[in-house]
C-alpha positions in Angstrom: -46.0 -76.7 -2.2 -43.6 -79.5 -1.7 -40.9 -80.3 -4.2 -39.7 -83.9 -4.5 -36.4 -84.7 -6.2 -36.3 -87.8 -8.3 -34.0 -89.2 -10.9 -36.4 -88.4 -13.6 -36.6 -84.8 -12.7 -35.3 -82.4 -15.3 -34.5 -78.8 -14.7 -34.7 -76.2 -17.4 -32.0 -73.7 -16.6 -33.6 -71.1 -18.8 -36.8 -71.1 -16.8 -35.3 -72.0 -13.4 -33.1 -68.9 -13.1 -32.8 -65.6 -14.8 -29.3 -64.3 -14.6 -29.0 -60.6 -14.0 -27.1 -58.9 -16.8 -25.6 -55.5 -16.1 -26.0 -53.0 -18.8 -23.1 -50.7 -19.6 -24.0 -47.1 -19.3 -23.8 -45.5 -22.7 -22.1 -42.1 -23.1 -24.4 -39.2 -23.1 -24.5 -37.8 -26.6 -23.6 -34.1 -26.7 -25.0 -32.2 -29.7 -22.4 -31.0 -32.1 -23.6 -27.5 -31.6 -23.0 -27.7 -27.9 -19.5 -29.1 -28.4 -18.6 -26.1 -30.6 -20.0 -23.7 -28.0 -17.9 -25.3 -25.2 -14.8 -25.4 -27.5 -15.2 -21.7 -28.4 -15.7 -20.7 -24.8 -12.5 -22.5 -23.7 -10.5 -20.9 -26.5 -11.9 -17.4 -25.6 -11.1 -17.9 -22.0 -7.6 -19.1 -22.9 -7.0 -16.0 -25.1 -8.4 -13.8 -22.4 -5.9 -15.1 -19.8 -3.1 -14.8 -22.3 -4.0 -11.2 -23.0 -4.0 -10.4 -19.3 -0.6 -11.9 -18.9 0.8 -10.2 -22.0 -0.8 -6.9 -20.9 1.5 -6.7 -17.8 4.6 -7.0 -20.0 3.3 -4.4 -22.4 2.5 -2.1 -19.6 6.0 -2.4 -18.2 7.4 -1.8 -21.7 5.3 1.3 -22.2 6.3 2.7 -18.8 10.0 2.1 -19.6 9.6 3.6 -23.1 7.8 6.8 -21.7 10.5 7.3 -19.1 13.3 6.8 -21.6 11.8 9.2 -24.1 11.2 11.8 -21.4 14.8 11.4 -20.1 16.4 11.4 -23.5 17.4 15.1 -23.5 19.1 14.6 -20.1 20.8 11.4 -21.3 22.2 13.2 -24.4 23.4 16.2 -22.4 24.9 14.5 -19.3 25.5 10.9 -20.4 26.5 8.4 -17.9 28.0 11.1 -15.6 24.5 11.9 -14.6 24.5 8.8 -12.3 28.0 9.4 -11.0 28.1 13.2 -10.2 26.7 15.0 -7.1 26.0 18.5 -8.5 22.3 19.6 -8.5 22.2 23.2 -9.6 18.9 24.3 -11.2 20.3 27.8 -11.9 23.0 26.4 -14.2 21.0 23.5 -15.4 23.6 21.0 -14.2 22.4 17.9 -12.5 23.7 14.7 -11.0 21.7 11.9 -9.4 24.3 10.2 -7.2 23.2 11.7 -3.9 19.5 10.7 -4.4 20.5 7.2 -5.5 22.6 7.0 -2.4 19.8 8.2 -0.2 17.3 5.8 -1.7 19.5 2.8 -1.3 20.7 3.6 2.3 17.2 4.6 3.6 15.6 1.5 2.1 18.3 -0.9 3.5 18.1 0.8 6.9 14.3 0.4 6.9 14.6 -3.3 5.9 17.3 -3.9 8.5 15.1 -2.5 11.3 11.9 -4.1 10.0 13.0 -7.7 9.3 13.8 -8.9 12.8 10.7 -7.2 14.2 8.5 -8.7 11.5 9.9 -12.2 12.0 9.4 -11.9 15.8 5.8 -10.8 15.3 5.1 -13.7 12.8 6.7 -16.3 15.1 4.9 -15.0 18.2 1.5 -14.9 16.5 1.9 -18.3 14.9 3.8 -20.3 17.5 3.3 -18.8 20.9 0.3 -16.5 21.2 -3.2 -17.9 22.1 -5.6 -17.9 19.3 -7.7 -15.0 20.5 -4.7 -12.8 21.2 -3.1 -13.7 17.9 -6.2 -12.7 16.0 -6.4 -9.3 17.8 -2.7 -8.5 17.5 -2.6 -9.7 13.9 -5.5 -7.5 12.9 -3.8 -4.5 14.6 -0.5 -5.2 12.8 -2.2 -5.4 9.4 -4.0 -2.2 10.1 -0.6 -0.4 10.0 -0.6 -1.1 6.2 -3.9 0.7 5.8 -2.7 4.0 7.2 -1.9 6.5 4.4 1.7 7.5 4.0 1.0 11.2 4.5 -0.3 10.3 8.0 3.0 8.6 8.7 4.8 11.7 7.5 2.8 14.0 9.8 3.4 11.7 12.7 7.1 11.6 11.8 7.4 15.4 11.7 5.5 16.2 14.9 6.2 13.2 17.1 9.1 11.1 15.8 11.6 13.8 14.7 11.4 15.8 18.0 11.8 12.6 20.0 14.8 11.5 18.0 16.4 15.0 18.2 16.0 15.3 22.0 16.4 11.7 23.2 17.5 9.0 20.8 20.1 10.7 18.6 22.0 12.3 21.6 22.0 8.9 23.4 23.4 7.1 20.4 25.8 9.9 19.6 27.2 10.1 23.1 27.9 6.3 23.1 28.7 5.6 19.5 29.7 9.0 18.2 33.2 7.7 17.2 31.5 5.8 14.4 31.0 7.9 11.3 27.4 6.6 11.0 26.5 8.4 14.2 28.5 11.6 14.2 27.4 15.2 13.6 24.6 17.4 14.8 21.2 16.1 15.8 18.5 17.4 13.4 15.7 14.9 14.1 14.8 14.8 10.5 17.2 12.9 8.3 18.2 9.4 7.1 17.6 7.8 10.5 14.1 9.1 10.8 13.3 8.0 7.2 14.6 4.5 8.0 12.4 4.2 11.0 9.3 5.4 9.1 10.0 2.9 6.3 10.6 0.1 8.9 7.2 0.8 10.4 5.5 0.9 7.0 7.0 -2.3 5.7 6.6 -4.4 8.9 2.9 -5.4 8.2 3.9 -6.6 4.7 6.8 -8.7 5.8 5.1 -10.1 8.9 1.8 -11.1 7.1 3.7 -12.9 4.4 5.9 -14.7 6.9 2.9 -15.8 8.9 1.4 -17.4 5.8 4.7 -19.1 5.0 4.9 -20.4 8.6 1.4 -21.7 8.4 2.2 -23.8 5.3 4.8 -25.9 7.3 3.2 -29.2 8.3 2.4 -29.7 12.0 4.1 -33.0 12.0 7.5 -31.4 11.2 7.2 -29.3 14.4 6.1 -32.4 16.5 9.0 -34.4 15.1 11.5 -31.8 16.4 9.9 -31.8 19.8 9.8 -35.6 19.9 13.5 -35.7 19.4 14.0 -33.6 22.5 14.2 -30.2 21.0 13.2 -27.1 22.9 10.5 -24.6 21.7 13.2 -22.3 20.3 15.0 -25.2 18.6 11.7 -26.3 17.0 11.1 -22.8 15.7 14.7 -22.4 14.5 15.0 -25.8 12.8 11.5 -26.6 11.7 10.1 -23.2 10.9 12.8 -20.6 10.1 15.1 -22.9 8.2 12.3 -24.4 6.2 11.0 -21.0 5.3 14.1 -19.3 4.0 12.8 -18.8 0.5 9.5 -17.4 1.7 11.2 -15.1 4.2 13.5 -13.7 1.4 10.4 -13.1 -0.8 8.7 -11.2 2.0 11.8 -9.1 2.7 12.2 -8.3 -1.0 8.5 -7.3 -1.3 9.0 -5.0 1.6 12.2 -3.6 0.0 10.2 -2.9 -3.1 7.7 -0.8 -1.2 10.5 1.0 0.7 12.3 1.9 -2.5 9.2 3.6 -4.0 7.8 5.2 -0.9 7.4 9.0 -1.5 5.3 11.2 0.8 6.3 9.9 4.3 10.0 9.8 3.4 9.8 13.3 1.7 8.4 14.8 4.9 11.0 13.4 7.3 14.3 12.9 5.4 15.3 16.6 5.2 15.7 17.0 1.5 19.3 17.9 1.2 21.2 16.7 -1.9 24.5 15.6 -0.3 26.3 12.4 0.4 27.1 12.2 4.1 28.1 9.1 6.0 26.1 10.1 9.1 22.6 8.7 9.5 21.6 11.8 11.4 22.2 14.1 8.4 19.4 15.2 6.0 19.3 13.5 2.6 17.1 12.9 -0.4 15.7 9.9 -2.2 14.8 9.5 -5.9 11.1 9.6 -5.2 11.3 12.6 -2.8 13.3 14.7 -5.3 10.7 14.0 -8.0 7.8 14.8 -5.6 9.5 18.1 -4.5 10.6 19.5 -7.8 8.6 18.1 -10.7 5.5 20.3 -10.2 7.7 23.4 -10.1 10.2 22.5 -12.8 10.3 25.2 -15.4 13.4 24.0 -17.3 13.1 21.3 -19.9 16.5 19.9 -18.8 15.3 19.7 -15.2 12.1 17.9 -16.1 14.2 15.5 -18.3 16.6 15.0 -15.4 13.8 14.1 -13.0 12.4 11.7 -15.6 15.8 10.1 -15.8 15.8 9.7 -12.0 12.4 8.0 -12.4 14.0 5.7 -15.1 16.9 4.9 -12.7 14.4 4.1 -9.9 12.6 1.8 -12.3 15.8 0.1 -13.3 17.0 -0.3 -9.7 13.6 -1.9 -8.8 14.0 -4.4 -11.7 17.6 -5.2 -10.7 16.7 -5.8 -7.1 13.8 -8.0 -7.9 16.0 -9.9 -10.4 18.6 -10.6 -7.6 15.7 -11.7 -5.3 14.4 -14.2 -7.9 17.9 -15.5 -8.4 18.4 -15.9 -4.7 15.1 -17.7 -4.3 16.0 -20.0 -7.1 19.3 -20.9 -5.5 17.6 -21.5 -2.2 14.8 -23.7 -3.6 17.0 -25.5 -6.1 17.2 -29.2 -5.3 20.5 -30.3 -3.9 22.8 -31.9 -6.4 21.3 -30.1 -9.4 23.4 -27.7 -11.4 
């Protein structure tokens, strides 16, 4: 079919072309009943989450209230001197918690001081230096340490660690650093030093695993930028990894400290359980959790049970204070520069 154009030819645009008109998609109508169901489900889920969050606060308040009511007779009888005196005499019903507070703080700080550099070294090695297969194997073995029951650590501490400390480590340290009050006195094997080592072993998996996750969150480009500027491998880890992870490292250390403060069985079995304040780390001592574990089941006096409950209340308060300081420190580290 040939089409010939002439001057008399007329074109009807309506029949010549049919423009394509795009239809707008209309919103899908949701039945009113369905809308109410979705709305009620959202509200129920919101109230459920609120209830879970509030329940934690209520649980902490109930624990604090129970400890306070149980410790009230001791608080009325001894007052604030309970926390500042060192006498622990069940025969005369006179008690002071200063030695166990001292033992708790010193053993926990000693454990954290020993565990932190080891944990950071493990995390840096597994994340930055080790081959992937070796890192997975070693990381699994390190995390397995957290699965070992504390009573197993205690038995190992009694039969293996304490004799080794008494025969080898403590004499070596005492002969070279015995002029320092921290390392003077007889070598018992069991004592503050053994408790600190046990706590360091127990909190190392916690600190190292959290540090590894923090290090993984640092962008790869940040490491490559340091190396591109001529930095060595150590300078890259120091500047790009450690300095950028200060808040996360502090959080990991505080979490490990929280576990060290509340550890009971392993510390009870190796610390020696002597209620005295001694400067030497080789001397036996007690912690707040160990004295409760040793004496609460056999406590026949109401005053003794109340005193042990007050020690539990003091441990609860110390944990809250330490976590508060940790939150404050993390806030100061992560606060933007120039803000008040």
